[in-house]
C-alpha positions as CSV (number, residue, x, y, z in Angstrom):
1,M,33.3,11.5,98.4
2,R,33.7,15.0,100.7
3,N,36.1,12.2,103.0
4,E,38.4,14.1,104.5
5,R,37.8,14.8,108.4
6,P,39.3,18.6,109.9
7,T,41.0,17.6,112.8
8,T,41.4,21.8,114.1
9,S,38.5,24.0,112.6
10,I,42.0,25.5,109.8
11,F,39.7,25.3,107.2
12,R,42.7,25.1,104.1
13,R,44.0,21.8,105.5
14,I,40.2,20.1,104.5
15,K,40.2,19.1,100.5
16,W,37.5,18.6,98.8
17,S,38.8,19.0,94.6
18,K,38.0,14.4,95.3
19,W,35.2,12.8,95.6
20,V,36.1,9.0,97.3
21,A,33.6,6.7,97.7
22,K,32.9,5.6,101.7
23,S,32.1,3.2,104.1
24,N,29.0,4.4,106.2
25,C,28.4,8.0,103.6
26,R,27.4,9.4,106.8
27,R,29.8,12.7,108.0
28,N,29.2,15.4,110.5
29,L,31.7,17.8,111.2
30,T,31.1,21.3,113.2
31,L,33.1,24.7,111.7
32,T,34.4,27.6,112.7
33,G,36.5,30.7,111.8
34,S,37.0,33.6,109.2
35,E,38.2,33.5,106.1
36,Q,39.0,36.0,103.4
37,Q,36.3,36.8,101.3
38,P,36.7,35.8,97.5
39,E,36.2,38.3,94.4
40,L,32.5,38.8,93.4
41,R,30.9,37.2,91.6
42,Q,27.4,36.1,90.6
43,G,28.1,32.4,92.6
44,F,29.5,30.0,91.0
45,K,28.7,31.4,87.7
46,V,30.7,33.7,86.0
47,G,29.6,35.4,82.7
48,G,26.4,35.2,80.7
49,A,23.5,36.7,81.7
50,E,21.9,37.0,85.1
51,S,18.4,35.8,83.4
52,D,20.7,32.6,81.3
53,L,21.1,29.6,84.1
54,F,18.4,28.2,84.1
55,Q,16.8,29.0,80.5
56,G,14.5,26.6,79.2
57,T,15.1,23.9,82.1
58,A,12.6,24.3,84.4
59,D,10.0,21.3,82.4
60,Y,13.2,19.0,82.7
61,Y,13.6,20.0,86.7
62,R,9.9,19.2,87.2
63,R,9.7,16.4,86.2
64,Y,13.5,14.5,86.9
65,R,14.5,16.3,89.7
66,R,14.1,13.8,92.3
67,P,12.4,15.3,94.8
68,Y,14.4,14.7,98.3
69,P,14.4,11.5,100.1
70,P,12.8,10.5,103.7
71,E,16.6,9.9,105.3
72,V,17.4,13.0,104.5
73,L,13.7,15.0,105.6
74,A,13.9,12.5,108.3
75,Y,17.4,14.5,109.5
76,L,15.8,17.7,109.1
77,V,12.8,17.4,111.3
78,D,14.9,15.2,113.7
79,T,17.5,18.7,114.4
80,F,14.2,21.0,113.7
81,K,12.1,19.4,115.5
82,L,10.1,20.2,113.0
83,D,6.8,18.7,114.4
84,G,4.0,20.7,112.1
85,Q,4.0,24.6,113.5
86,G,6.2,27.4,111.9
87,R,7.1,28.8,108.5
88,L,9.5,27.3,106.2
89,L,11.5,30.0,103.9
90,D,12.3,27.6,101.1
91,V,15.1,29.4,98.1
92,G,16.2,28.9,94.8
93,C,13.2,26.5,95.3
94,G,12.7,26.1,91.8
95,T,9.9,23.7,90.3
96,G,9.4,22.2,94.5
97,Q,12.1,19.5,95.6
98,V,12.7,20.1,99.1
99,F,9.1,22.0,99.9
100,Q,7.1,19.3,98.7
101,G,8.9,16.5,101.1
102,L,8.4,19.5,104.5
103,A,5.2,21.2,103.3
104,S,3.2,18.6,106.4
105,R,5.8,19.8,109.2
106,F,4.8,23.4,108.8
107,D,1.7,25.8,109.1
108,E,2.6,28.0,105.7
109,V,5.5,27.6,103.4
110,V,6.7,30.2,101.1
111,A,8.6,29.5,98.5
112,I,10.7,32.1,96.0
113,D,12.7,32.4,93.4
114,A,14.7,34.3,89.9
115,D,13.6,31.8,87.9
116,A,10.0,32.4,85.7
117,E,9.3,29.6,84.5
118,M,10.8,27.5,88.1
119,V,7.7,29.8,89.4
120,A,5.7,28.6,87.5
121,A,6.4,25.1,87.8
122,A,6.3,25.1,91.3
123,R,3.3,26.6,91.2
124,Q,2.3,23.4,89.1
125,T,3.4,21.3,92.0
126,V,1.5,23.0,94.4
127,V,-1.5,22.7,92.7
128,E,-1.0,19.3,91.3
129,Q,-0.1,18.0,95.1
130,K,-2.6,20.3,97.0
131,L,-0.3,22.3,99.2
132,E,-3.0,24.9,99.9
133,H,-0.7,26.7,102.6
134,V,2.5,26.8,99.5
135,H,2.6,30.1,98.5
136,V,5.4,30.4,95.5
137,R,7.3,34.0,94.3
138,Q,10.0,35.6,92.2
139,M,12.3,36.5,94.1
140,L,15.8,36.7,94.5
141,G,17.3,35.1,97.1
142,E,18.8,38.5,98.1
143,S,15.4,40.3,98.3
144,V,14.6,38.5,101.0
145,T,13.4,41.2,103.8
146,E,11.5,42.3,105.9
147,E,8.5,42.3,104.2
148,L,8.1,37.9,104.2
149,G,8.4,38.4,108.0
150,S,10.0,35.4,109.9
151,F,10.2,31.9,109.7
152,R,11.6,28.5,111.8
153,V,13.8,27.5,108.9
154,A,14.8,28.8,105.1
155,T,15.9,26.3,103.3
156,F,17.9,26.3,99.8
157,G,18.1,22.8,97.3
158,A,21.2,22.5,95.3
159,S,20.5,26.5,95.2
160,F,23.0,28.0,97.6
161,H,26.0,28.9,95.0
162,W,24.6,30.6,92.1
163,M,23.5,33.8,94.7
164,D,25.8,36.0,97.4
165,R,26.2,34.0,99.7
166,L,27.6,36.1,102.8
167,N,24.6,38.5,102.0
168,V,22.3,36.1,101.9
169,A,23.0,34.6,104.8
170,N,23.2,37.5,106.5
171,L,20.0,38.2,105.3
172,V,17.8,35.3,105.9
173,Y,20.2,35.6,110.0
174,D,17.8,38.5,110.6
175,R,14.1,36.7,108.8
176,L,14.3,33.0,111.9
177,E,13.9,33.0,114.8
178,K,15.3,32.2,117.6
179,G,16.7,28.4,117.5
180,G,16.1,28.8,114.1
181,G,17.7,27.0,111.3
182,L,19.6,28.0,107.8
183,V,19.9,24.8,106.0
184,V,21.7,24.4,103.1
185,L,21.3,21.3,100.7
186,L,23.4,19.2,98.0
187,Y,23.5,16.5,96.3
188,T,26.6,14.5,94.5
189,G,25.3,14.4,90.2
190,I,25.9,12.2,87.7
191,H,29.2,13.2,86.6
192,E,31.0,12.4,89.1
193,E,33.0,8.8,87.2
194,K,32.0,7.2,90.5
195,T,30.8,4.5,88.2
196,A,31.5,3.2,84.3
197,W,28.1,4.9,83.1
198,E,28.7,8.4,84.8
199,A,32.5,8.2,83.3
200,V,30.0,7.4,80.3
201,V,28.4,10.5,80.4
202,C,31.4,12.9,81.8
203,R,32.9,11.8,78.0
204,V,30.0,12.7,76.1
205,L,29.8,16.2,77.9
206,E,33.6,17.3,77.0
207,K,33.1,16.0,73.9
208,W,30.4,17.8,72.3
209,L,30.9,20.9,75.3
210,G,34.5,20.9,76.5
211,Q,36.0,20.5,79.3
212,Q,35.2,23.6,81.0
213,R,31.5,23.4,83.1
214,R,29.1,25.2,82.0
215,A,26.2,27.4,83.4
216,G,24.1,29.2,81.6
217,G,25.4,31.3,79.0
218,G,29.0,31.7,80.7
219,V,30.9,29.1,82.6
220,Y,31.1,27.3,86.5
221,K,33.9,28.0,88.7
222,E,34.0,26.9,92.1
223,G,34.5,30.1,94.9
224,E,34.6,29.4,98.8
225,R,33.2,26.2,100.0
226,H,29.2,26.8,101.7
227,E,30.0,25.9,105.5
228,A,32.9,28.3,105.2
229,I,30.6,31.3,104.0
230,L,28.5,29.9,107.0
231,A,31.4,30.1,109.5
232,R,32.0,33.7,108.7
233,S,28.7,35.3,109.0
234,R,26.3,36.6,111.3
235,F,26.1,32.1,112.1
236,G,28.9,31.5,113.1
237,Q,29.0,28.1,112.4
238,A,28.5,25.6,109.9
239,E,26.7,21.7,110.4
240,V,27.6,19.2,108.0
241,H,25.7,16.5,107.9
242,D,26.5,13.2,104.6
243,I,23.8,10.9,104.1
244,C,23.8,8.4,100.9
245,V,21.5,6.3,99.8
246,E,21.4,3.9,96.3
247,E,19.6,4.8,93.4
248,D,18.3,3.9,90.5
249,W,17.8,5.2,87.4
250,S,17.1,4.8,83.5
251,I,18.3,6.2,80.4
252,D,15.3,8.8,80.0
253,E,15.9,9.9,83.6
254,I,19.7,10.6,82.5
255,V,18.6,12.8,80.1
256,G,16.3,13.9,81.2
257,F,18.0,15.2,84.1
258,L,21.2,16.7,82.0
259,Y,18.2,18.6,80.2
260,S,17.3,20.0,83.4
261,T,21.0,21.3,84.5
262,S,23.1,24.7,83.8
263,Y,25.8,23.4,82.7
264,A,23.6,20.7,79.5
265,S,20.5,22.1,79.1
266,K,19.2,22.0,74.8
267,G,19.8,26.0,75.3
268,V,23.5,25.0,75.9
269,L,23.5,22.8,73.7
270,G,21.8,25.0,71.1
271,A,22.4,23.1,67.8
272,K,24.4,19.5,69.1
273,C,21.2,18.6,71.1
274,E,19.7,15.7,68.8
275,A,22.4,14.9,68.2
276,F,24.2,14.8,71.8
277,E,21.3,12.6,72.7
278,A,21.7,10.0,70.2
279,D,25.9,9.6,70.8
280,L,25.1,9.1,74.9
281,R,22.0,7.0,74.7
282,A,23.6,4.9,72.1
283,R,26.9,4.8,74.8
284,L,25.1,3.7,77.9
285,R,22.9,0.5,75.7
286,N,25.8,-0.1,74.7
287,L,26.4,-0.9,79.4
288,S,23.2,-1.7,79.7
289,E,20.8,-3.0,77.4
290,A,18.0,-2.9,79.7
291,G,18.9,0.7,79.4
292,Q,19.0,0.3,84.2
293,F,22.0,1.9,86.5
294,R,22.3,2.1,89.6
295,K,24.5,4.6,91.3
296,E,25.2,5.9,95.8
297,V,23.7,9.8,95.4
298,E,25.4,11.3,99.1
299,Y,22.4,13.9,99.6
300,T,24.9,16.7,102.2
301,T,23.4,19.0,104.4
302,I,24.8,21.7,106.1
303,W,23.4,23.9,108.1
304,G,23.6,27.2,110.9
305,R,21.9,27.6,114.3
306,K,20.4,31.4,114.8
């Protein structure tokens, strides 16, 4: 996992390209400073159309993207002293993985996503869980304005990297109450090769999609780290905190999760989809006749306070 700790505020000394295991899987960093702005792009996506990133994934996203675990939610509740009052802005809400766990901690939740299918699925989550104070709107993060009102916390659940992050961070800063926070939530996927079964997933992805990671109709290229972006924004600094959670995965959950992603959706796989799935299932079954696997998932919280 991302375990290297900085001894100064110079970001460039931190190496992020490798992921190594940690004994207690907890990390706390405070970062400040400035870096040169990277080239402009559509978040971490290069090429393709703006609308094709998660095209056709919403149903898989709703069924196979897990809500954030209690350990992560408890950290947010403690950090921002959430007591059931105020408003939450959930940016890039997907199908509700963040708001369904935090809704009870706010008077009102406004959840936005750019994808119409995600918005429809998020509204289904609202209905099923009877979250009457959660309002879902189709909107880009770059379109956040004073019309939305003010918020106590703004969350980005695995969504910040698809946006014009510095611009969005500054827009959100204006929407936060004094003492409010912008929170970026991340977690390790199932392609980190930390376990034998994840290595199998990686080999199958490479076989059917090549070595270049896809992002819808484009490709995925990492940019400046989120904490560096927040430190350059009006927030001025960023806190980083890691929590690891042991999770069990079935073969169905692994396949469904991959279909929910921007890099291995059915739209990306196209005509290869059926053969890809058959190959993956067969290889995973060879590792575990029961079809059950375990991994340590690292949840990273990166936040800045107004």
